[in-house]
VOVEX-129070 format. One record per residue (C-alpha): x, y, z; residue number from 0. Coordinates in pm, 1 decimal. Each point is the difference from the previous one (the first is absolute). Layout:
! VOVEX-129070
((X Y Z) NUM),
...
END
This chain:
! VOVEX-129070
((1530.9 18494.2 4099.0) 0),
((227.4 -114.9 283.2) 1),
((254.3 256.6 123.0) 2),
((322.1 -129.0 154.8) 3),
((110.5 199.9 305.0) 4),
((294.9 -210.1 119.5) 5),
((269.1 -214.7 -154.8) 6),
((264.3 -239.4 130.6) 7),
((359.6 98.3 -76.7) 8),
((173.5 -306.4 -141.7) 9),
((332.6 97.3 157.2) 10),
((-78.5 105.6 358.1) 11),
((-324.9 -202.1 17.6) 12),
((-184.9 294.6 156.8) 13),
((-357.5 93.6 -84.5) 14),
((6.7 365.9 -107.7) 15),
((-232.2 256.5 -155.0) 16),
((7.1 15.3 -379.9) 17),
((134.0 355.5 35.0) 18),
((326.9 -157.9 118.6) 19),
((58.2 -161.1 -342.1) 20),
((115.3 163.5 -322.8) 21),
((-182.5 -51.1 -328.2) 22),
((102.9 -286.1 -229.1) 23),
((-215.6 -38.6 -309.8) 24),
((110.8 -356.8 -76.1) 25),
((-134.3 -142.2 327.4) 26),
((-359.2 -120.1 25.3) 27),
((-85.1 248.2 273.4) 28),
((217.3 271.1 -164.9) 29),
((219.4 27.1 312.8) 30),
((362.8 -92.6 71.4) 31),
((61.2 -327.9 180.7) 32),
((219.1 165.9 265.4) 33),
((-109.7 292.8 217.8) 34),
((169.3 337.9 -39.2) 35),
((221.3 -40.9 306.0) 36),
((128.3 -341.8 -117.9) 37),
((55.2 134.1 -352.4) 38),
((185.9 300.6 140.2) 39),
((224.7 -223.5 210.1) 40),
((71.9 -221.4 -300.3) 41),
((91.8 301.6 -215.1) 42),
((227.6 138.7 271.4) 43),
((183.6 -331.0 39.3) 44),
((39.7 -33.8 -377.9) 45),
((145.6 351.8 -28.0) 46),
((241.0 -62.4 288.0) 47),
((112.3 -331.1 -152.5) 48),
((42.1 155.0 -344.7) 49),
((199.3 306.8 110.2) 50),
((333.9 -179.8 -9.0) 51),
((-76.7 -165.4 -332.4) 52),
((-94.4 329.9 -164.1) 53),
((317.5 166.6 129.4) 54),
((212.7 -287.0 -136.9) 55),
((-167.8 30.1 -341.4) 56),
((63.9 376.2 -5.6) 57),
((368.7 -54.3 82.5) 58),
((34.4 -257.3 -278.1) 59),
((-164.0 233.0 -252.6) 60),
((232.9 283.3 101.9) 61),
((306.1 -225.8 -45.2) 62),
((-119.7 -126.4 -339.0) 63),
((-69.7 355.8 -111.6) 64),
((360.4 97.0 77.1) 65),
((148.4 -265.8 -231.6) 66),
END
């Protein structure tokens, strides 16, 4: 059986050890397409972008609750 030791991150295009990828059961090789550092950066940017939206939704719910 062939053991894969490295994988190419589809975002940063860097060849990295398989230990740098999280598990993903739906992929053929059972690993995420993006490396952990790229995935972490993506999650951080999403949270930062969503902060304002979540605060706006909370304010709307508070106003509706006071009616």
